[in-house]
C-alpha positions as CSV (number, residue, x, y, z in Angstrom):
1,X,8.0,-15.9,9.5
2,X,9.3,-13.9,6.8
3,X,8.7,-12.9,3.1
4,X,10.0,-15.3,0.3
5,X,10.0,-15.4,-3.2
6,X,6.7,-16.7,-4.8
7,X,7.0,-15.6,-8.4
8,X,9.4,-13.8,-10.9
9,X,9.0,-12.1,-14.4
10,X,11.9,-11.6,-16.7
11,X,12.2,-8.2,-18.0
12,X,12.8,-7.7,-21.4
13,X,15.5,-5.2,-22.2
14,X,15.6,-5.5,-26.3
15,X,14.5,-1.9,-26.4
16,X,12.1,0.4,-24.7
17,X,9.1,-0.6,-26.4
18,X,9.9,-4.5,-25.0
19,X,10.7,-3.0,-21.5
20,X,7.4,-0.9,-21.2
21,X,5.3,-3.7,-22.7
22,X,7.0,-6.4,-20.0
23,X,6.5,-3.8,-17.3
24,X,2.6,-3.7,-18.3
25,X,2.6,-7.5,-18.4
26,X,3.9,-7.5,-14.7
27,X,1.0,-5.5,-13.7
28,X,-1.4,-7.9,-15.4
29,X,0.1,-10.5,-13.4
30,X,-0.1,-8.2,-10.1
31,X,-4.1,-7.8,-10.2
32,X,-5.1,-11.0,-12.4
33,X,-3.0,-13.6,-10.6
34,X,-1.0,-12.7,-7.7
35,X,-3.4,-10.5,-5.9
36,X,-6.6,-12.9,-6.5
37,X,-4.2,-15.8,-4.3
38,X,-4.1,-13.6,-1.6
39,X,-7.9,-12.6,-1.0
40,X,-8.3,-9.9,-3.5
41,X,-11.2,-9.9,-6.0
42,X,-10.3,-8.5,-9.3
43,X,-12.0,-8.7,-12.6
44,X,-10.4,-8.0,-16.3
45,X,-12.6,-5.6,-18.0
46,X,-10.8,-5.3,-21.0
47,X,-6.7,-4.9,-22.0
48,X,-6.5,-1.6,-20.1
49,X,-8.7,-2.0,-16.9
50,X,-9.1,-3.8,-13.8
51,X,-11.7,-3.6,-11.0
52,X,-10.8,-4.8,-7.4
53,X,-11.8,-5.1,-4.0
54,X,-9.3,-5.6,-1.1
55,X,-10.1,-7.5,1.9
56,X,-10.2,-5.9,5.2
57,X,-10.7,-7.4,8.7
58,X,-13.2,-6.7,12.0
59,X,-14.9,-3.8,10.2
60,X,-16.7,-1.9,12.9
61,X,-20.0,-3.6,11.9
62,X,-18.8,-7.4,12.6
63,X,-18.4,-8.3,9.0
64,X,-15.0,-10.0,8.7
65,X,-15.3,-10.3,4.8
66,X,-15.7,-6.6,4.2
67,X,-14.2,-5.1,0.8
68,X,-12.8,-2.0,-0.5
69,X,-13.3,-1.1,-3.9
70,X,-11.5,0.4,-6.9
71,X,-10.5,0.4,-10.5
72,X,-7.3,0.9,-12.2
73,X,-6.6,2.0,-16.2
74,X,-3.6,1.9,-18.2
75,X,-2.6,4.8,-20.5
76,X,0.4,4.3,-22.1
77,X,3.0,3.7,-19.6
78,X,1.0,5.6,-16.7
79,X,-1.6,3.8,-14.2
80,X,-4.5,6.1,-13.0
81,X,-6.3,4.2,-10.4
82,X,-9.6,5.4,-9.2
83,X,-12.5,5.0,-6.4
84,X,-15.0,2.8,-7.5
85,X,-18.1,4.3,-5.1
86,X,-20.8,4.3,-7.9
87,X,-22.7,0.8,-8.1
88,X,-26.2,-0.4,-9.5
89,X,-26.2,-3.5,-7.2
90,X,-23.1,-3.8,-5.0
91,X,-20.2,-1.7,-4.6
92,X,-17.5,-2.2,-7.3
93,X,-19.8,-3.8,-10.0
94,X,-19.6,-0.8,-12.6
95,X,-15.8,0.8,-12.5
96,X,-16.6,3.8,-14.2
97,X,-16.3,6.2,-11.1
98,X,-13.9,9.0,-11.9
99,X,-14.3,11.1,-9.2
100,X,-11.0,10.8,-7.4
101,X,-8.0,9.1,-8.7
102,X,-4.2,9.0,-8.5
103,X,-2.0,8.5,-11.6
104,X,1.7,7.5,-11.8
105,X,3.9,6.3,-14.0
106,X,4.9,2.6,-14.2
107,X,8.3,2.8,-16.6
108,X,10.4,5.9,-17.6
109,X,13.8,5.8,-19.0
110,X,15.1,7.7,-16.3
111,X,14.5,4.9,-13.8
112,X,17.2,3.7,-12.6
113,X,15.6,0.1,-11.9
114,X,14.1,-0.2,-15.3
115,X,16.2,-3.2,-16.5
116,X,15.8,-5.3,-13.3
117,X,13.3,-8.4,-13.2
118,X,10.2,-8.1,-11.2
119,X,9.5,-9.7,-8.5
120,X,6.6,-11.2,-6.2
121,X,6.9,-11.9,-2.1
122,X,4.7,-13.2,-0.1
123,X,5.0,-13.7,3.9
124,X,4.3,-17.1,5.1
125,X,2.8,-15.9,8.6
126,X,-0.3,-14.3,6.3
127,X,-0.7,-14.9,2.5
128,X,-2.4,-11.4,2.7
129,X,1.2,-9.6,3.5
130,X,2.9,-9.1,-0.4
131,X,5.4,-7.1,-2.2
132,X,6.1,-6.2,-5.5
133,X,9.8,-5.0,-6.7
134,X,12.0,-4.6,-9.2
135,X,15.3,-4.4,-8.1
136,X,14.9,-2.9,-4.6
137,X,12.4,-0.8,-5.6
138,X,9.2,-1.8,-4.1
139,X,6.5,-0.9,-6.7
140,X,3.9,-2.3,-4.3
141,X,3.0,-3.9,-1.0
142,X,-0.4,-5.0,0.6
143,X,-1.9,-6.3,3.9
144,X,-4.9,-7.3,5.4
145,X,-5.8,-4.3,7.3
146,X,-7.5,-4.4,10.9
147,X,-9.9,-1.6,10.2
148,X,-10.8,0.2,13.3
149,X,-13.2,3.2,12.3
150,X,-13.4,3.0,8.3
151,X,-17.4,2.2,8.3
152,X,-19.5,5.0,7.6
153,X,-21.4,7.4,9.8
154,X,-25.2,6.3,9.4
155,X,-26.4,9.8,8.5
156,X,-23.8,9.7,5.5
157,X,-25.2,8.9,2.1
158,X,-25.4,4.9,1.4
159,X,-27.8,4.7,-1.5
160,X,-26.5,3.5,-5.2
161,X,-24.8,6.1,-7.2
162,X,-23.7,8.3,-4.8
163,X,-20.3,8.2,-3.3
164,X,-19.6,6.0,-0.6
165,X,-17.3,5.4,2.3
166,X,-15.9,1.9,1.3
167,X,-13.5,3.0,-1.0
168,X,-10.0,3.2,-1.5
169,X,-7.1,4.4,-3.8
170,X,-4.0,2.1,-3.6
171,X,-0.8,3.8,-5.0
172,X,1.4,1.5,-6.6
173,X,4.7,3.7,-7.5
174,X,3.9,5.8,-4.3
175,X,2.8,2.8,-2.1
176,X,0.4,4.7,0.0
177,X,-3.1,4.2,0.6
178,X,-5.7,7.2,-0.1
179,X,-9.5,6.5,1.9
180,X,-11.9,8.5,-0.5
181,X,-14.7,10.2,0.6
182,X,-13.6,9.2,4.4
183,X,-15.5,11.6,6.6
184,X,-14.4,12.4,9.9
185,X,-17.7,15.1,10.6
186,X,-20.9,15.0,8.4
187,X,-19.9,17.0,5.1
188,X,-16.2,17.4,6.0
189,X,-13.2,16.2,3.5
190,X,-15.1,14.3,1.0
191,X,-12.4,13.5,-1.1
192,X,-9.5,11.3,-0.9
193,X,-7.8,11.3,2.4
194,X,-4.2,10.0,2.7
195,X,-3.2,7.5,5.7
196,X,0.0,8.4,7.6
197,X,2.6,6.7,9.8
198,X,2.9,8.3,12.9
199,X,6.6,8.7,14.7
200,X,6.1,10.4,18.3
201,X,8.6,10.5,20.9
202,X,6.7,9.9,23.9
203,X,5.6,6.6,22.5
204,X,9.3,4.8,22.9
205,X,12.2,5.4,25.1
206,X,14.0,2.5,23.7
207,X,16.8,1.2,22.5
208,X,19.4,4.0,21.8
209,X,19.1,3.8,18.0
210,X,16.0,3.0,15.6
211,X,13.9,0.0,16.3
212,X,11.6,-1.7,14.1
213,X,8.0,-1.5,16.0
214,X,5.3,-4.0,16.0
215,X,1.6,-3.0,14.6
216,X,1.8,-0.3,12.3
217,X,-1.0,2.0,12.9
218,X,-2.2,4.1,10.0
219,X,-3.8,7.7,10.5
220,X,-5.7,10.3,8.8
221,X,-3.8,13.7,9.3
222,X,-6.4,15.6,10.9
223,X,-4.0,17.5,13.5
224,X,-0.6,17.1,14.8
225,X,-1.5,13.8,16.2
226,X,-4.0,12.5,13.5
227,X,-7.0,9.8,14.0
228,X,-5.8,6.1,14.0
229,X,-7.8,4.2,10.9
230,X,-6.1,1.0,10.3
231,X,-3.4,-1.2,11.8
232,X,-1.3,-4.5,10.5
233,X,-1.2,-6.7,13.3
234,X,1.3,-9.3,11.7
235,X,5.0,-9.1,12.6
236,X,6.3,-9.3,8.8
237,X,5.6,-5.5,8.3
238,X,7.0,-3.1,11.1
239,X,8.0,0.4,10.8
240,X,11.1,1.9,11.6
241,X,11.4,4.4,14.6
242,X,14.4,6.5,14.7
243,X,16.8,7.2,17.4
244,X,15.4,9.4,20.3
245,X,17.0,12.5,19.4
246,X,15.6,12.4,15.5
247,X,12.3,11.6,16.5
248,X,9.4,13.9,15.8
249,X,6.5,14.5,18.0
250,X,4.0,15.5,15.2
251,X,2.3,13.5,12.2
252,X,4.9,13.3,9.3
253,X,3.7,15.6,6.6
254,X,4.6,13.9,3.8
255,X,2.7,12.2,0.6
256,X,4.3,8.9,0.6
257,X,5.3,6.2,2.7
258,X,8.0,4.3,0.7
259,X,10.3,6.3,-0.9
260,X,13.5,5.7,-3.0
261,X,14.8,2.1,-3.0
262,X,14.9,-0.8,-0.3
263,X,17.7,-0.4,2.0
264,X,19.3,-3.5,4.2
265,X,19.4,-3.5,8.2
266,X,20.3,-6.7,9.8
267,X,19.2,-6.5,13.4
268,X,19.3,-8.9,16.1
269,X,19.9,-12.2,13.3
270,X,17.3,-10.7,11.0
271,X,17.4,-9.3,7.6
272,X,15.1,-6.3,7.4
273,X,14.8,-4.3,4.4
274,X,13.7,-0.9,5.4
275,X,12.1,1.6,2.9
276,X,14.4,4.5,3.0
277,X,15.8,6.1,5.9
278,X,18.6,5.1,8.9
279,X,18.5,6.1,13.0
280,X,18.8,9.9,12.0
281,X,15.7,10.2,9.9
282,X,12.8,11.3,11.7
283,X,10.4,9.5,9.3
284,X,8.3,6.7,10.2
285,X,9.2,4.0,7.3
286,X,8.1,0.4,6.8
287,X,10.1,-2.5,7.3
288,X,10.0,-5.8,5.7
289,X,11.1,-9.0,7.6
290,X,13.1,-11.7,5.4
291,X,14.6,-13.9,7.9
292,X,17.8,-15.0,7.9
293,X,18.1,-15.1,4.4
294,X,19.2,-12.5,2.5
295,X,16.8,-12.0,-0.7
296,X,18.1,-11.7,-4.3
297,X,16.7,-8.3,-5.6
298,X,18.7,-8.6,-8.9
C-alpha cells in the first residue's frame, strides 16, 4: 500500500501572470475533478467560488455518509475558505456564510517552488487518502476521518440559518483542519477550533530514534493534553514520533501540522516523506507512505 501519482498539471513559466493563472487552474482541478473522485461533493458556483462537502465515517449518530460543509472563493492570488453553516434546506446549499474564514496566498513571487509542476497523488489503500503537491511543497492533503465526537450536543441550535456543528475549514497552505462552531460545552468556543496532533512521552517508549505511528489522532486543544476529535485509521498516513529524549508531554501549541517542504526518510525499506522535522524535532508531523519507489516531485 502506498501513494502513487494520479495526475499532473505542468506549470506555465512564461511570466508571473501565467504562473498565477496555472496555479488557479490547479486548484480548480483539485475542487472540480480530483476531490469528487475521492468522495467529496463539490459545486462550481462560478469562476471564483466552490462549495464542497467532505465525507466522514462512523459519525456518533451512526450515519456512515455524514458530511462536513464549506465553501471557497478566490480573490486574486488568495484563496479564502469559509464554513458553510447556514442553509435553506440542507447544510451546504447556500455557500454564503462568512462568519468564520481562513485565507492564504496560493501564489507569491517569493515561493521557491512556484515554477514547479502540480501533482496529485492517491493511495491504493483508500482513494479518500490524497495529496496535492508542487515540488516537495505539500499544498493540500486529505483523508476520510473516523470521527469520534464531532456531532453536536442535542441542546445546540440545529434550526436552519443558524451556525451548526457540521462545518469545517480546510486550509490548503497550512494543511490544517479547523472545526468551526464546535462546542465542548454549551455556549463555549463557538468560533473555529484548530485540530492538533499530540506527541506524549508516555505513549511510546520504543524505538530509540523516531518512528512512524499508525492512527494519527487529532485533538481540540482544551488543556495540556487536548480532547480527541478524529482519527485516520489507514496506514499510508502516519505521524512521526520523536526520539524519547525529545518528546513532549503536552499538546504542541502551533497552528499548522505541516510546515516547509516534505523531507525523505527511508525506514525499514519504505520510502516515507515527512512534513519536516527529524528525530530531534519534538513536534508530531505527518508522514506519507510511498512504498519502495521514490516519487518524482520535480
